[in-house]
KOLMIMI-796192 format. One record per residue (C-alpha): x, y, z; residue in one letter. Coordinates in nm, 3 decimals. Layout:
REM residues N
+---------+---------+---------+------+
|       u |       v |       w | rest |
+---------+---------+---------+------+
|       X |       Y |       Z |    a |
...
+---------+---------+---------+------+
This chain:
REM residues 508
+---------+---------+---------+------+
|       u |       v |       w | rest |
+---------+---------+---------+------+
|  -0.044 |   1.647 |  -2.597 |    m |
|  -0.013 |   1.964 |  -2.353 |    n |
|   0.239 |   2.214 |  -2.486 |    s |
|   0.431 |   2.187 |  -2.136 |    e |
|   0.527 |   1.820 |  -2.224 |    s |
|   0.711 |   1.883 |  -2.549 |    v |
|   1.040 |   2.043 |  -2.403 |    d |
|   1.359 |   1.959 |  -2.571 |    a |
|   1.508 |   1.633 |  -2.470 |    g |
|   1.602 |   1.273 |  -2.595 |    t |
|   1.308 |   1.050 |  -2.578 |    t |
|   1.384 |   0.696 |  -2.458 |    v |
|   1.071 |   0.506 |  -2.429 |    l |
|   0.721 |   0.642 |  -2.587 |    s |
|   0.366 |   0.528 |  -2.588 |    a |
|   0.176 |   0.639 |  -2.897 |    r |
|  -0.219 |   0.636 |  -2.904 |    r |
|  -0.201 |   0.315 |  -2.713 |    i |
|  -0.549 |   0.149 |  -2.612 |    s |
|  -0.616 |  -0.152 |  -2.412 |    k |
|  -0.928 |  -0.370 |  -2.366 |    s |
|  -0.968 |  -0.699 |  -2.133 |    f |
|  -1.252 |  -0.934 |  -2.243 |    n |
|  -1.425 |  -0.653 |  -2.418 |    g |
|  -1.377 |  -0.380 |  -2.140 |    v |
|  -1.168 |  -0.098 |  -2.239 |    q |
|  -0.940 |   0.030 |  -1.983 |    v |
|  -0.697 |   0.268 |  -2.179 |    l |
|  -0.821 |   0.497 |  -2.453 |    f |
|  -0.543 |   0.629 |  -2.715 |    s |
|  -0.296 |   0.733 |  -2.428 |    v |
|   0.026 |   0.920 |  -2.523 |    d |
|   0.347 |   0.890 |  -2.283 |    f |
|   0.717 |   0.999 |  -2.317 |    d |
|   0.994 |   0.917 |  -2.116 |    l |
|   1.324 |   1.124 |  -2.161 |    r |
|   1.668 |   1.012 |  -2.083 |    a |
|   1.777 |   1.102 |  -1.721 |    g |
|   1.448 |   1.207 |  -1.571 |    e |
|   1.212 |   1.110 |  -1.320 |    i |
|   0.855 |   1.115 |  -1.436 |    h |
|   0.555 |   1.053 |  -1.214 |    a |
|   0.261 |   0.861 |  -1.329 |    l |
|  -0.046 |   0.964 |  -1.146 |    m |
|  -0.430 |   0.872 |  -1.138 |    g |
|  -0.699 |   0.728 |  -0.910 |    e |
|  -0.697 |   0.357 |  -0.869 |    n |
|  -0.848 |   0.221 |  -1.183 |    g |
|  -0.707 |   0.521 |  -1.389 |    a |
|  -0.508 |   0.273 |  -1.621 |    g |
|  -0.161 |   0.343 |  -1.455 |    k |
|  -0.085 |  -0.006 |  -1.398 |    s |
|  -0.188 |  -0.127 |  -1.734 |    t |
|   0.003 |   0.148 |  -1.894 |    l |
|   0.333 |   0.039 |  -1.701 |    v |
|   0.274 |  -0.323 |  -1.785 |    k |
|   0.248 |  -0.225 |  -2.158 |    i |
|   0.556 |  -0.021 |  -2.145 |    l |
|   0.772 |  -0.289 |  -1.978 |    s |
|   0.632 |  -0.576 |  -2.193 |    g |
|   0.408 |  -0.761 |  -1.941 |    f |
|   0.093 |  -0.672 |  -2.154 |    e |
|   0.046 |  -0.599 |  -2.545 |    q |
|  -0.160 |  -0.291 |  -2.641 |    p |
|  -0.478 |  -0.348 |  -2.824 |    t |
|  -0.389 |  -0.078 |  -3.053 |    s |
|  -0.104 |   0.200 |  -3.070 |    g |
|   0.263 |   0.150 |  -3.086 |    e |
|   0.549 |   0.152 |  -2.836 |    i |
|   0.893 |   0.321 |  -2.943 |    l |
|   1.231 |   0.257 |  -2.799 |    l |
|   1.493 |   0.523 |  -2.889 |    d |
|   1.240 |   0.648 |  -3.157 |    g |
|   1.195 |   0.319 |  -3.316 |    n |
|   0.880 |   0.105 |  -3.319 |    p |
|   0.906 |  -0.190 |  -3.119 |    i |
|   0.716 |  -0.507 |  -2.988 |    k |
|   0.855 |  -0.560 |  -2.643 |    l |
|   0.908 |  -0.898 |  -2.543 |    p |
|   0.692 |  -1.058 |  -2.268 |    p |
|   0.725 |  -1.182 |  -1.922 |    n |
|   1.014 |  -0.968 |  -1.820 |    g |
|   1.229 |  -1.047 |  -2.118 |    a |
|   1.235 |  -0.678 |  -2.174 |    a |
|   1.506 |  -0.650 |  -1.912 |    e |
|   1.759 |  -0.748 |  -2.185 |    a |
|   1.676 |  -0.416 |  -2.346 |    l |
|   1.737 |  -0.216 |  -2.006 |    g |
|   1.378 |  -0.194 |  -1.917 |    i |
|   1.319 |  -0.299 |  -1.549 |    v |
|   1.001 |  -0.293 |  -1.348 |    i |
|   0.981 |  -0.310 |  -0.976 |    i |
|   0.622 |  -0.457 |  -0.897 |    h |
|   0.399 |  -0.348 |  -0.640 |    q |
|   0.368 |  -0.728 |  -0.575 |    e |
|   0.700 |  -0.880 |  -0.465 |    f |
|   0.858 |  -1.093 |  -0.720 |    n |
|   1.087 |  -1.280 |  -0.509 |    l |
|   1.144 |  -1.663 |  -0.466 |    a |
|   1.087 |  -1.714 |  -0.077 |    e |
|   1.323 |  -2.018 |  -0.050 |    h |
|   1.634 |  -1.838 |  -0.207 |    l |
|   1.877 |  -1.611 |  -0.016 |    t |
|   1.898 |  -1.237 |  -0.104 |    v |
|   2.216 |  -1.276 |  -0.317 |    t |
|   2.052 |  -1.567 |  -0.512 |    e |
|   1.744 |  -1.350 |  -0.568 |    s |
|   1.957 |  -1.068 |  -0.698 |    l |
|   2.144 |  -1.292 |  -0.943 |    f |
|   1.818 |  -1.533 |  -1.033 |    l |
|   1.862 |  -1.592 |  -1.416 |    g |
|   2.212 |  -1.429 |  -1.468 |    r |
|   2.427 |  -1.626 |  -1.225 |    e |
|   2.811 |  -1.551 |  -1.219 |    v |
|   3.039 |  -1.846 |  -1.288 |    t |
|   3.415 |  -1.894 |  -1.275 |    r |
|   3.559 |  -2.223 |  -1.425 |    f |
|   3.209 |  -2.353 |  -1.476 |    g |
|   3.131 |  -2.297 |  -1.092 |    v |
|   2.916 |  -2.048 |  -0.938 |    l |
|   3.123 |  -1.751 |  -0.790 |    d |
|   2.924 |  -1.723 |  -0.471 |    r |
|   3.196 |  -1.512 |  -0.310 |    k |
|   3.175 |  -1.258 |  -0.601 |    y |
|   2.800 |  -1.247 |  -0.615 |    m |
|   2.781 |  -1.198 |  -0.238 |    r |
|   3.039 |  -0.906 |  -0.243 |    s |
|   2.842 |  -0.754 |  -0.530 |    e |
|   2.505 |  -0.799 |  -0.363 |    a |
|   2.657 |  -0.638 |  -0.037 |    r |
|   2.762 |  -0.336 |  -0.263 |    r |
|   2.422 |  -0.275 |  -0.423 |    v |
|   2.252 |  -0.304 |  -0.071 |    l |
|   2.509 |  -0.064 |   0.060 |    d |
|   2.436 |   0.183 |  -0.198 |    l |
|   2.074 |   0.187 |  -0.104 |    l |
|   2.182 |   0.221 |   0.264 |    g |
|   2.017 |  -0.099 |   0.346 |    s |
|   2.138 |  -0.329 |   0.616 |    h |
|   1.971 |  -0.634 |   0.475 |    v |
|   2.189 |  -0.939 |   0.519 |    d |
|   2.303 |  -1.071 |   0.174 |    e |
|   2.290 |  -1.443 |   0.318 |    n |
|   1.969 |  -1.415 |   0.471 |    a |
|   1.666 |  -1.609 |   0.332 |    m |
|   1.388 |  -1.413 |   0.160 |    i |
|   1.120 |  -1.582 |   0.382 |    s |
|   1.302 |  -1.437 |   0.692 |    s |
|   1.282 |  -1.079 |   0.582 |    l |
|   1.023 |  -0.793 |   0.678 |    s |
|   0.797 |  -0.633 |   0.418 |    i |
|   1.013 |  -0.315 |   0.418 |    a |
|   1.331 |  -0.554 |   0.360 |    d |
|   1.173 |  -0.747 |   0.067 |    k |
|   1.107 |  -0.412 |  -0.092 |    q |
|   1.464 |  -0.291 |  -0.057 |    m |
|   1.564 |  -0.630 |  -0.215 |    v |
|   1.338 |  -0.563 |  -0.515 |    e |
|   1.459 |  -0.226 |  -0.553 |    i |
|   1.825 |  -0.355 |  -0.533 |    a |
|   1.760 |  -0.623 |  -0.793 |    k |
|   1.645 |  -0.375 |  -1.028 |    a |
|   1.937 |  -0.130 |  -0.961 |    i |
|   2.183 |  -0.404 |  -1.015 |    s |
|   2.071 |  -0.479 |  -1.365 |    r |
|   2.218 |  -0.187 |  -1.503 |    d |
|   1.874 |  -0.061 |  -1.632 |    a |
|   1.823 |   0.226 |  -1.876 |    r |
|   1.448 |   0.244 |  -1.777 |    v |
|   1.313 |   0.162 |  -1.433 |    v |
|   0.947 |   0.149 |  -1.358 |    f |
|   0.881 |   0.177 |  -0.982 |    m |
|   0.525 |   0.109 |  -0.873 |    d |
|   0.455 |   0.244 |  -0.508 |    e |
|   0.806 |   0.156 |  -0.414 |    p |
|   0.804 |   0.353 |  -0.077 |    t |
|   0.459 |   0.194 |   0.040 |    a |
|   0.635 |   0.007 |   0.328 |    v |
|   0.960 |   0.194 |   0.387 |    l |
|   1.045 |   0.427 |   0.674 |    s |
|   1.131 |   0.781 |   0.599 |    r |
|   1.496 |   0.723 |   0.659 |    e |
|   1.489 |   0.425 |   0.398 |    e |
|   1.268 |   0.646 |   0.148 |    t |
|   1.540 |   0.928 |   0.186 |    n |
|   1.818 |   0.651 |   0.107 |    f |
|   1.630 |   0.539 |  -0.190 |    l |
|   1.554 |   0.896 |  -0.346 |    f |
|   1.932 |   0.992 |  -0.318 |    r |
|   2.028 |   0.667 |  -0.500 |    q |
|   1.760 |   0.722 |  -0.761 |    v |
|   1.874 |   1.089 |  -0.808 |    r |
|   2.220 |   0.977 |  -0.858 |    k |
|   2.116 |   0.706 |  -1.123 |    l |
|   1.921 |   0.971 |  -1.300 |    r |
|   2.215 |   1.227 |  -1.316 |    d |
|   2.397 |   0.941 |  -1.491 |    q |
|   2.130 |   0.892 |  -1.728 |    g |
|   1.892 |   0.637 |  -1.597 |    t |
|   1.512 |   0.715 |  -1.669 |    s |
|   1.238 |   0.641 |  -1.385 |    f |
|   0.878 |   0.615 |  -1.391 |    v |
|   0.747 |   0.671 |  -1.045 |    f |
|   0.399 |   0.552 |  -0.999 |    v |
|   0.293 |   0.701 |  -0.647 |    s |
|  -0.012 |   0.807 |  -0.435 |    h |
|   0.209 |   0.996 |  -0.209 |    k |
|   0.161 |   1.350 |  -0.333 |    l |
|   0.459 |   1.503 |  -0.122 |    d |
|   0.687 |   1.236 |  -0.276 |    e |
|   0.594 |   1.324 |  -0.590 |    v |
|   0.672 |   1.675 |  -0.555 |    m |
|   0.994 |   1.597 |  -0.377 |    e |
|   1.142 |   1.354 |  -0.623 |    l |
|   1.013 |   1.395 |  -0.969 |    t |
|   1.101 |   1.613 |  -1.297 |    d |
|   0.750 |   1.580 |  -1.466 |    r |
|   0.397 |   1.451 |  -1.399 |    v |
|   0.150 |   1.299 |  -1.625 |    t |
|  -0.195 |   1.237 |  -1.495 |    v |
|  -0.428 |   0.956 |  -1.617 |    l |
|  -0.807 |   0.949 |  -1.535 |    r |
|  -1.064 |   0.685 |  -1.618 |    d |
|  -0.816 |   0.545 |  -1.880 |    g |
|  -0.763 |   0.857 |  -2.052 |    q |
|  -0.455 |   1.102 |  -2.066 |    w |
|  -0.544 |   1.421 |  -1.886 |    i |
|  -0.206 |   1.647 |  -1.865 |    k |
|   0.168 |   1.633 |  -1.872 |    t |
|   0.340 |   1.900 |  -1.709 |    s |
|   0.680 |   1.993 |  -1.514 |    r |
|   0.644 |   1.900 |  -1.157 |    t |
|   0.782 |   2.238 |  -1.043 |    a |
|   0.485 |   2.436 |  -1.172 |    i |
|   0.211 |   2.238 |  -0.997 |    l |
|   0.154 |   2.156 |  -0.646 |    d |
|  -0.014 |   1.898 |  -0.468 |    g |
|  -0.363 |   2.030 |  -0.465 |    e |
|  -0.344 |   2.088 |  -0.840 |    a |
|  -0.228 |   1.738 |  -0.906 |    i |
|  -0.506 |   1.594 |  -0.677 |    a |
|  -0.777 |   1.813 |  -0.866 |    q |
|  -0.668 |   1.678 |  -1.205 |    l |
|  -0.653 |   1.323 |  -1.080 |    m |
|  -0.993 |   1.304 |  -0.947 |    v |
|  -1.155 |   1.580 |  -1.163 |    g |
|  -1.298 |   1.758 |  -0.855 |    r |
|  -1.192 |   1.994 |  -0.570 |    e |
|  -1.075 |   1.794 |  -0.257 |    l |
|  -1.158 |   2.061 |   0.008 |    s |
|  -1.242 |   1.817 |   0.278 |    s |
|  -1.014 |   1.527 |   0.275 |    l |
|  -1.093 |   1.447 |   0.633 |    y |
|  -1.449 |   1.450 |   0.773 |    p |
|  -1.533 |   1.653 |   1.083 |    a |
|  -1.408 |   1.492 |   1.391 |    k |
|  -1.684 |   1.388 |   1.644 |    s |
|  -1.565 |   1.367 |   1.992 |    e |
|  -1.728 |   1.065 |   2.181 |    p |
|  -1.905 |   1.093 |   2.496 |    n |
|  -1.670 |   1.061 |   2.795 |    v |
|  -1.940 |   0.882 |   2.963 |    d |
|  -1.987 |   0.616 |   2.686 |    e |
|  -1.915 |   0.252 |   2.788 |    e |
|  -1.579 |   0.112 |   2.733 |    t |
|  -1.588 |  -0.143 |   2.428 |    a |
|  -1.241 |  -0.263 |   2.445 |    l |
|  -0.980 |  -0.253 |   2.746 |    s |
|  -0.644 |  -0.383 |   2.679 |    v |
|  -0.441 |  -0.436 |   2.999 |    k |
|  -0.070 |  -0.509 |   3.043 |    g |
|  -0.039 |  -0.694 |   2.695 |    l |
|   0.288 |  -0.847 |   2.625 |    s |
|   0.394 |  -1.066 |   2.314 |    t |
|   0.745 |  -1.116 |   2.333 |    g |
|   0.817 |  -0.805 |   2.152 |    y |
|   0.536 |  -0.589 |   2.264 |    v |
|   0.557 |  -0.511 |   2.650 |    q |
|   0.287 |  -0.390 |   2.894 |    d |
|   0.057 |  -0.252 |   2.650 |    a |
|  -0.254 |  -0.085 |   2.831 |    s |
|  -0.543 |   0.138 |   2.670 |    f |
|  -0.906 |   0.138 |   2.652 |    d |
|  -1.147 |   0.229 |   2.360 |    v |
|  -1.488 |   0.379 |   2.419 |    r |
|  -1.800 |   0.328 |   2.197 |    k |
|  -1.809 |   0.532 |   1.884 |    g |
|  -1.452 |   0.656 |   1.915 |    e |
|  -1.152 |   0.649 |   1.650 |    i |
|  -0.829 |   0.609 |   1.825 |    i |
|  -0.505 |   0.610 |   1.628 |    g |
|  -0.189 |   0.411 |   1.669 |    f |
|   0.130 |   0.597 |   1.523 |    s |
|   0.509 |   0.500 |   1.538 |    g |
|   0.794 |   0.392 |   1.327 |    m |
|   0.774 |   0.080 |   1.120 |    i |
|   0.894 |  -0.183 |   1.357 |    g |
|   0.742 |  -0.011 |   1.661 |    s |
|   0.531 |  -0.317 |   1.735 |    g |
|   0.195 |  -0.153 |   1.631 |    r |
|   0.093 |  -0.454 |   1.395 |    t |
|   0.210 |  -0.701 |   1.658 |    e |
|   0.005 |  -0.557 |   1.934 |    l |
|  -0.306 |  -0.543 |   1.712 |    m |
|  -0.260 |  -0.918 |   1.603 |    e |
|  -0.243 |  -1.007 |   1.958 |    a |
|  -0.569 |  -0.812 |   2.058 |    i |
|  -0.741 |  -0.978 |   1.756 |    a |
|  -0.642 |  -1.338 |   1.859 |    g |
|  -0.413 |  -1.393 |   1.567 |    l |
|  -0.071 |  -1.375 |   1.783 |    r |
|  -0.046 |  -1.537 |   2.125 |    p |
|   0.021 |  -1.312 |   2.406 |    r |
|   0.278 |  -1.376 |   2.693 |    t |
|   0.089 |  -1.151 |   2.948 |    a |
|  -0.198 |  -0.934 |   3.019 |    g |
|  -0.565 |  -0.960 |   2.902 |    e |
|  -0.803 |  -0.836 |   2.637 |    v |
|  -1.170 |  -0.759 |   2.754 |    v |
|  -1.431 |  -0.687 |   2.483 |    i |
|  -1.749 |  -0.548 |   2.610 |    k |
|  -1.707 |  -0.677 |   2.965 |    g |
|  -1.573 |  -1.040 |   2.835 |    e |
|  -1.223 |  -1.146 |   2.876 |    a |
|  -1.086 |  -1.307 |   2.556 |    v |
|  -0.837 |  -1.605 |   2.595 |    l |
|  -0.509 |  -1.551 |   2.418 |    s |
|  -0.463 |  -1.658 |   2.055 |    g |
|  -0.870 |  -1.716 |   2.013 |    d |
|  -0.937 |  -1.542 |   1.712 |    v |
|  -1.291 |  -1.705 |   1.713 |    h |
|  -1.380 |  -1.585 |   2.058 |    a |
|  -1.283 |  -1.231 |   1.958 |    a |
|  -1.491 |  -1.242 |   1.644 |    n |
|  -1.784 |  -1.360 |   1.864 |    r |
|  -1.745 |  -1.072 |   2.097 |    c |
|  -1.784 |  -0.839 |   1.803 |    g |
|  -1.413 |  -0.745 |   1.700 |    l |
|  -1.291 |  -0.761 |   1.365 |    a |
|  -0.911 |  -0.715 |   1.229 |    y |
|  -0.859 |  -0.553 |   0.890 |    m |
|  -0.490 |  -0.660 |   0.763 |    t |
|  -0.245 |  -0.400 |   0.619 |    k |
|  -0.143 |  -0.680 |   0.354 |    d |
|  -0.481 |  -0.710 |   0.160 |    r |
|  -0.283 |  -0.905 |  -0.130 |    k |
|  -0.129 |  -1.181 |   0.086 |    s |
|  -0.341 |  -1.189 |   0.384 |    k |
|  -0.680 |  -1.021 |   0.319 |    g |
|  -0.785 |  -1.134 |  -0.030 |    l |
|  -0.821 |  -1.447 |  -0.244 |    l |
|  -0.667 |  -1.280 |  -0.557 |    l |
|  -0.769 |  -1.563 |  -0.785 |    n |
|  -1.143 |  -1.564 |  -0.658 |    s |
|  -1.425 |  -1.320 |  -0.755 |    g |
|  -1.575 |  -1.026 |  -0.538 |    m |
|  -1.856 |  -1.281 |  -0.394 |    m |
|  -1.625 |  -1.513 |  -0.268 |    a |
|  -1.414 |  -1.273 |  -0.085 |    n |
|  -1.691 |  -1.076 |   0.045 |    l |
|  -1.879 |  -1.352 |   0.231 |    t |
|  -1.544 |  -1.579 |   0.332 |    l |
|  -1.588 |  -1.473 |   0.691 |    q |
|  -1.968 |  -1.449 |   0.707 |    s |
|  -2.087 |  -1.778 |   0.537 |    l |
|  -2.313 |  -1.873 |   0.830 |    d |
|  -2.526 |  -1.564 |   0.740 |    k |
|  -2.579 |  -1.662 |   0.373 |    h |
|  -2.702 |  -2.043 |   0.393 |    g |
|  -2.865 |  -2.314 |   0.592 |    k |
|  -2.772 |  -2.683 |   0.669 |    f |
|  -2.435 |  -2.650 |   0.504 |    g |
|  -2.566 |  -2.498 |   0.167 |    y |
|  -2.488 |  -2.152 |   0.050 |    l |
|  -2.769 |  -1.941 |  -0.072 |    s |
|  -2.667 |  -1.768 |  -0.409 |    p |
|  -2.941 |  -1.520 |  -0.386 |    s |
|  -2.830 |  -1.409 |  -0.031 |    s |
|  -2.468 |  -1.365 |  -0.151 |    e |
|  -2.574 |  -1.171 |  -0.459 |    a |
|  -2.753 |  -0.935 |  -0.240 |    s |
|  -2.486 |  -0.894 |  -0.019 |    a |
|  -2.239 |  -0.819 |  -0.291 |    l |
|  -2.491 |  -0.563 |  -0.454 |    e |
|  -2.533 |  -0.383 |  -0.103 |    r |
|  -2.154 |  -0.355 |  -0.070 |    a |
|  -2.083 |  -0.233 |  -0.391 |    r |
|  -2.333 |   0.058 |  -0.326 |    r |
|  -2.213 |   0.112 |   0.044 |    r |
|  -1.839 |   0.115 |  -0.018 |    f |
|  -1.864 |   0.234 |  -0.387 |    d |
|  -1.654 |  -0.055 |  -0.544 |    i |
|  -1.628 |   0.046 |  -0.903 |    r |
|  -1.592 |  -0.257 |  -1.104 |    v |
|  -1.736 |  -0.294 |  -1.472 |    r |
|  -1.797 |  -0.691 |  -1.408 |    d |
|  -1.882 |  -0.807 |  -1.076 |    g |
|  -1.741 |  -1.148 |  -1.163 |    s |
|  -1.383 |  -1.011 |  -1.209 |    v |
|  -1.106 |  -1.185 |  -0.991 |    a |
|  -0.977 |  -0.952 |  -0.703 |    a |
|  -0.636 |  -0.963 |  -0.854 |    r |
|  -0.773 |  -0.782 |  -1.184 |    r |
|  -0.931 |  -0.494 |  -0.949 |    m |
|  -0.749 |  -0.175 |  -0.885 |    s |
|  -0.570 |  -0.133 |  -0.533 |    g |
|  -0.843 |   0.114 |  -0.434 |    g |
|  -1.131 |  -0.126 |  -0.527 |    n |
|  -0.940 |  -0.412 |  -0.365 |    q |
|  -0.919 |  -0.199 |  -0.039 |    q |
|  -1.293 |  -0.129 |  -0.038 |    k |
|  -1.381 |  -0.479 |  -0.110 |    l |
|  -1.165 |  -0.592 |   0.200 |    l |
|  -1.322 |  -0.323 |   0.421 |    l |
|  -1.686 |  -0.484 |   0.295 |    a |
|  -1.556 |  -0.811 |   0.384 |    k |
|  -1.470 |  -0.716 |   0.746 |    v |
|  -1.805 |  -0.541 |   0.772 |    m |
|  -1.997 |  -0.812 |   0.635 |    e |
|  -1.937 |  -0.978 |   0.979 |    t |
|  -2.105 |  -0.696 |   1.158 |    e |
|  -1.854 |  -0.604 |   1.423 |    p |
|  -1.875 |  -0.341 |   1.676 |    d |
|  -1.503 |  -0.283 |   1.718 |    i |
|  -1.276 |  -0.265 |   1.395 |    i |
|  -0.906 |  -0.257 |   1.385 |    i |
|  -0.787 |  -0.124 |   1.071 |    i |
|  -0.416 |  -0.153 |   0.997 |    d |
|  -0.282 |   0.077 |   0.720 |    e |
|  -0.617 |   0.177 |   0.580 |    p |
|  -0.516 |   0.360 |   0.277 |    t |
|  -0.192 |   0.192 |   0.173 |    r |
|  -0.113 |   0.213 |  -0.212 |    g |
|  -0.442 |   0.405 |  -0.282 |    i |
|  -0.501 |   0.724 |  -0.447 |    d |
|  -0.631 |   1.041 |  -0.287 |    v |
|  -0.978 |   1.048 |  -0.405 |    g |
|  -1.027 |   0.689 |  -0.275 |    t |
|  -0.861 |   0.784 |   0.036 |    k |
|  -1.120 |   1.055 |   0.089 |    q |
|  -1.381 |   0.794 |   0.050 |    q |
|  -1.228 |   0.562 |   0.307 |    i |
|  -1.189 |   0.829 |   0.574 |    y |
|  -1.546 |   0.929 |   0.538 |    h |
|  -1.648 |   0.554 |   0.590 |    f |
|  -1.446 |   0.521 |   0.895 |    i |
|  -1.614 |   0.824 |   1.027 |    s |
|  -1.951 |   0.705 |   0.950 |    a |
|  -1.879 |   0.384 |   1.118 |    l |
|  -1.790 |   0.571 |   1.439 |    a |
|  -2.088 |   0.780 |   1.418 |    r |
|  -2.304 |   0.473 |   1.405 |    d |
|  -2.166 |   0.375 |   1.735 |    g |
|  -1.873 |   0.148 |   1.626 |    r |
|  -1.531 |   0.180 |   1.790 |    s |
|  -1.242 |   0.190 |   1.546 |    i |
|  -0.850 |   0.164 |   1.572 |    i |
|  -0.645 |   0.311 |   1.291 |    v |
|  -0.294 |   0.193 |   1.262 |    v |
|  -0.118 |   0.386 |   1.023 |    s |
|   0.225 |   0.500 |   0.918 |    s |
|   0.100 |   0.830 |   0.766 |    e |
|   0.080 |   1.070 |   1.030 |    m |
|  -0.171 |   1.322 |   0.873 |    p |
|  -0.413 |   1.014 |   0.866 |    e |
|  -0.400 |   0.962 |   1.212 |    v |
|  -0.426 |   1.332 |   1.300 |    i |
|  -0.713 |   1.424 |   1.069 |    g |
|  -0.920 |   1.107 |   1.181 |    l |
|  -0.855 |   1.027 |   1.524 |    c |
|  -0.940 |   1.201 |   1.856 |    t |
|  -0.673 |   1.023 |   2.044 |    r |
|  -0.338 |   0.892 |   1.922 |    v |
|  -0.120 |   0.630 |   2.086 |    a |
|   0.237 |   0.649 |   2.006 |    v |
|   0.459 |   0.313 |   2.020 |    m |
|   0.837 |   0.279 |   2.022 |    r |
|   1.028 |  -0.044 |   2.053 |    e |
|   0.727 |  -0.252 |   2.156 |    g |
|   0.601 |   0.019 |   2.397 |    q |
|   0.311 |   0.258 |   2.411 |    i |
|   0.514 |   0.555 |   2.498 |    v |
|   0.251 |   0.828 |   2.470 |    g |
|  -0.142 |   0.901 |   2.439 |    m |
|  -0.219 |   1.232 |   2.283 |    l |
|  -0.549 |   1.422 |   2.304 |    e |
|  -0.671 |   1.751 |   2.177 |    g |
|  -0.420 |   2.012 |   2.089 |    d |
|  -0.131 |   1.761 |   2.159 |    e |
|  -0.212 |   1.577 |   1.847 |    i |
|   0.050 |   1.695 |   1.593 |    s |
|   0.332 |   1.575 |   1.364 |    e |
|   0.599 |   1.733 |   1.595 |    q |
|   0.440 |   1.577 |   1.926 |    e |
|   0.409 |   1.239 |   1.748 |    i |
|   0.765 |   1.241 |   1.617 |    m |
|   0.904 |   1.351 |   1.960 |    r |
|   0.764 |   1.021 |   2.112 |    y |
|   0.830 |   0.798 |   1.840 |    a |
|   1.195 |   0.908 |   1.821 |    a |
|   1.230 |   0.867 |   2.198 |    g |
|   1.269 |   1.223 |   2.289 |    l |
|   0.949 |   1.218 |   2.520 |    k |
|   0.770 |   0.949 |   2.724 |    k |
|   0.476 |   0.937 |   2.945 |    k |
|   0.281 |   0.694 |   3.077 |    a |
|  -0.023 |   0.592 |   2.861 |    a |
|  -0.389 |   0.705 |   2.963 |    a |
+---------+---------+---------+------+
């Protein structure tokens, strides 16, 4: 190991020469990792680097092919299926592990219910649930059903569930992916407080700024191998990114290409309302990349779903290449050449238990068969093209989508959308939960699509993303488009002024 990683300090949990193979394919190669008492340790790497596999091994959800795990310096075989929680090892999964039919309180106490005289002490459990949620600064109702919560609120419940278990070691896999900056700040304050009381955290994230802000040490994996462990304070974001990808990232965003002002209008939205979204109007020209920014809950996704026909509209019209599209008619929008790429690839975008081919051609089956029969050769050719075009890196083409890294899942989702050959693509959160190297690739994919004459709408919670990609940026607040920025106006400061309600002007 690097000498910077062996400073004095009590080690709580260790991996020694851990290797792991799935069906004969090796994904970890003799990896070492140490977690000290009372530290926040970032685990970094590109998608497919082995981070999630190492986390699952260190929390008992997977067993190593070789190597050993040490707890408090003693070799141990961690019990499977979450039973390691009894040892104080808790994991906050990137995929939610909540029962939709239970309340927030019932979810927090599931499997460790409190009784009094043989009867569930619901009053105590509700009070304790409220206390933990308040610690996180969360306003989630402890009596609410999980199924009624937003994605961000479900994430806060997952975090509260882990914290309520008095854990010694907490693994956090992309915990801020769906949180606002305010919610993230609350979370970080609580994590620091628990760290100072001796709890240890492993923080898996692709947000370099958050890693720099929160963590004490960083370990970088690449292609299943340990690369470096170092104190965070002596690195910067650029250095971490270079360690992750093994190359310099001098051009994260491609050069912007301004569309011709006389180019035809591909999409026109006029006075669209959905109940929450009110009177939204904007146009997109052929070959243009337009961004939509705003706080979580500002109505960006609701607007895009209404445009794509996935959500009914109460007023207004959507005109695609001169043709008006009826409210809630997703098939008509598709026939006119519009495609929507969801921000929730795991729940709404991909069939996680199916292979790459089934996912790729699901929306374009009519292209790959005749008389109701699919052509295996046509589907196989499409898959090979998609793998080359979008650089989908998997060792086995038959692998289930759930076994793929987040970056490869996102590329597969983009390939699936593009298989329908759309002229207008709405991409909601194009790089959520993926590493910086894959982000760079997707940015260049988007730019190439625009140069090809396709019109792109990018919805993103990451302001550098819309600033780096888009020639115009619409800002939404409380269901309305409150600003449309162009040229030198496009900056984080200006976007925040509109998003926070400090400025407002008519959308262009």
